[in-house]
N, C-alpha and C positions, 0 to 999 in steps of 0.2 A: 241335612246339614247339621253336623254335630262337632263343634270345635272343642276338643278335649285334650287333656294330658293323660296318656295311657297309664301313668304311674299313680294317678289319683286314687284315693280310697273314697268311695261314694256310698252313702247310706240312705236307704229309702225306708221310711217308717210305714207301718201298715201294709206289709207285703202280701197279706192274705186278701186284701181288698181288690176290687176290680181295677181301680186306677193305679195302685201301687204295683200290682203284678204286671200290668202292661208297661209301666215305666221300666221295670226291671228287664222285661223282654227286650225293650228297645236298647237299653244300656248294654246288654249282652250282645245283641246283634252288632252294635257299633264298637265292641271291644273298648268300652269307655274307661276301663280301669277295674280295680278290685271292687266288687259290688257286695255290700252287706245289706241285709234287711232285718227289721225288728218286727215281732209279732207276738201276741199273747198265745197264739196257737201254732208253735213251730212244726207240729206234726202235719199240719196242712201244707207245708212247703217243702216236703221231702223231694219233690220233683225239681224245685229250684236249687236245692242243695246239691242234687245230682249233677246239675249243670254248672257248678262252681260257685254258686252264691253262698256267702257265709250267712247263716241264719242264726240270729241272736234273739233269745227270748227277752221281751221287754214289755213293761207295763207302765203307762204314763201315770197311773194312780199310785205308783211306788217310786217317788222322786229320788229317794236315796240311792237307788240302784241304777238310775239312768245314766249318770256320768260314766260309769263303768261300761254300760251298753254302748255308749257313743265314743269310747276311747279309740284313738288312732284314726279317727275319721277326718278327712279334709273338707268334704262338702256333704251337707245333709239335706234331704228333701223331707220336710215336715208336712205330711198330708193330714189335713184336718180330720179329726176323729168323728165318729157318728153318734156321739153321746148328746142327744138332743132332748131326751125326756126329762132330765133333771137340770133345771136352770143353774148355770154357773159351772157345771162339771166339766164341760168341754174346754172352757177357757182356762180353768185350773190345770187341766191336763197339758194344754199347750204352753202355759207359763212354766210348768215343770220341765217340759222338753227344752224350752229356750234356756232356762237356767242351767240345765244339764249340759247343753251344747257349749255354753260359755265355760263351764267348769272343766269340760273334757278337752277344750282347746280346738273345737271345730272352727274352721276358718270362714265358712260361708254357709248360710242357711237359705234354702228355697222353700217358700211357704205357699200353699194353695189356699187363697182367700176368695173373696166374693166381690163382684163389682159394687162400687159405691157403698161400703159398709159403715160409713161415718154415722155419728149420731144423727137421728132423724130418719134413717132408713126404716121403711115399714117391715122389712124382713125380720121375722121374730127372733132369729138367731144371728143377726148381723153384728150384734155386740160382741159375740165370741170372736169373730174375725177381726173386728176393729181393735179389740183388746189384745189380741195376739200381735197384730201389727204394731201396737204401741209398745208391747213388751220387747219386740225386736228393735224398735227405734230407740228404746232406752238402754239396750244392751250394747256392748262393745263390738258385736258381731257385724260382719258384712252380710248383706242379704239381698235376695231377689224375691219380691212379692208378686205372685201371679194371681191377679184378680179374675177368676173365671166367671164368665157369664153363664146363663142357664144351659144345662146339658140338653142337647137335641134329643137324647135318649128318653127324656121325660115325655116326649110326644108319643112314644110307643105305649104309654099308659093312658093318655087322654084321647087319642085319635080313634082307636078301635071302637070304643063304645059310641063315639060321636058318629062314626060311619054307620054303625048298626042302627042308631036312632035317627040319624039325619040331622042331629043338632049338636053343634060344638058350643058348650056353655062355658063362659068365663066371666070373671069380674074385672076385666082389664080395659074396658072401654075401647078406645081406638089405639091404645098403646101397643108398641111392638117390642120385640126382643132380638138381640143379636145372638141367637142360639149358636152354641159351639158343641161339637161332638166330644165325647169322652176321649176318643182316639186323638183328636187334635190337642186336647188338654194334656194328654199323656206325652205326646210328641214334644209339646212346648216345655213341659216339666223336665223331661229327659234331657233336652237340649240345654236348658238353663242349668241343670245340675252338672252336666258334663263339661260345661264351658269353662275356660280358663279366665274367669272374670273376677274382679274385685269391686269394692264399693257397694253402693246401695241403689236399688232400682225398683220401681213399682210399675208393673205392666198389666194392662187390661187384655185378657185373653177372650176373643170373641170369634164368631163365625164371620162369613163374608158379607152378609146383608141383614138388615132389620126386617123381621117378618111379623105382621100383625096376626091376630086371631082370625080376622076375616081372610087374610092370605092363607092361613093354615086350612081353613074350611075349603077354600077353592082348591088348594093342592090336594087335599084329601079326596075331594070329589073327582078330580082328574085322575088320580092314581087308582081309586077304587071303582070308578064308573058309577058311583051312587051319589045322589045329591046330598050335600052337607051344608047347612046354614049356620052361621055364627049367631049365637044368641047371647047378648050382653045381660048379665044378671047382677043383682046387688051382692055385695061382699058377704053380708050375713046369710043370704040365701045359699050362696056357694058353700060356705062353711057348713051350714046345716045339712045340705045335701050330701056332702062328703062324710059327715058323721053318720047320717042315716045309712050310707053305703058301707059303714063298718070301720072307718078310720078313727083312731083315737083323736080326741079333740085337739091336743097339742099339735098333732101332725096335720090335721085339716087346716088349722089356723096358720101353720107354717107354709103349707102349699098355697093357700089363698093369698098369703102376704106377698108372694111373688107376683100375683095378678095386680095387687095394689101398686107394687113397684113398677110394673110395666105401664099401668095406667098413668102414673106420674112421670114417665119417661126415664126412669133410672136405668133400665136395661136396653133402651132403644138406641144403641150406637154400636159402631164397629171400629176396629183398629187393624193395623197390619202386623200385630205382634207375633201371631202364629207363623206367618211367612218370614218375618224378620229372624225369628229364632231357628226355624227349621228349614227354610229354603223352599217350602211347599205351601201353597195356599190352603186354607181350611175348607172343609167340605160344606156345601150348601145344604139347607134344609131339604130342598126338593131331591137332591141327589142321595142324601141319607135315607129319606123315606122310600125312594125308588129301590134302593138296595135292601130295604126291609119291607118290601111290598107284602110278603107273606104274613108278617107280624101284624099288618094293618087289616088283614082279611076280616070283613064284618061277619057278625053272627047272622044266621038266617033270619030274615024278616018275619 
């Protein structure tokens, strides 16, 4: 379900990323209007250009050029960038984009945020999202903020080694997560962007149920046929283990901060927003993992 005006001009930032590219695919399938995308690497999007997408080179670190990049756009999807290593850089990029949208006369901005990003969130980069939401609130723009819960795809990183070892380790206690797939986030974003809406709204984008790490261990056991037990560990031990495995400290701390958020209940809820926006219910964790059974295959014992 995509309520749209076929004459709208829609812009998706970050078209070379996984979420952005999928949103563009959905917009094209729905004939949602003239589709534009921005990217720092236009050469990577030649296939989209061949399908009628207008590809504009754009760089959020060059704010003086952004208003021109956004010129003629009715509705803009601002996908949060991946600049996490340098504190403050991503928020500065997002603020540049919001200011440019105002200058260019964009009517409505859709932004991909994070559930519960307010001050006090343990997520290391929650402030980037909250600061962007504040920038939108202080602007004259209409907007839709999509607060995405944790991607189900993240489980394809943590569950294979858990199946191989028989132990799923996490620092989340008994906390659960309303995991949502990237596909469902893309469907929600495409629908929100293509809609003929005005005003301001904040929506939590989640999957259909709350799943704990104990639940994940049980699902992994059932799908793999191998016993997997959930082992609750201390936060500092989880961070140290990830660093020993080769992750940069900032990334290890960021990933474990999601465990802390789950432990305190920040991510343990669901909403009907995906179905409300798209007309189709979001995919469950079990169904997603069943569809990716091969990716969960354990290493030989």
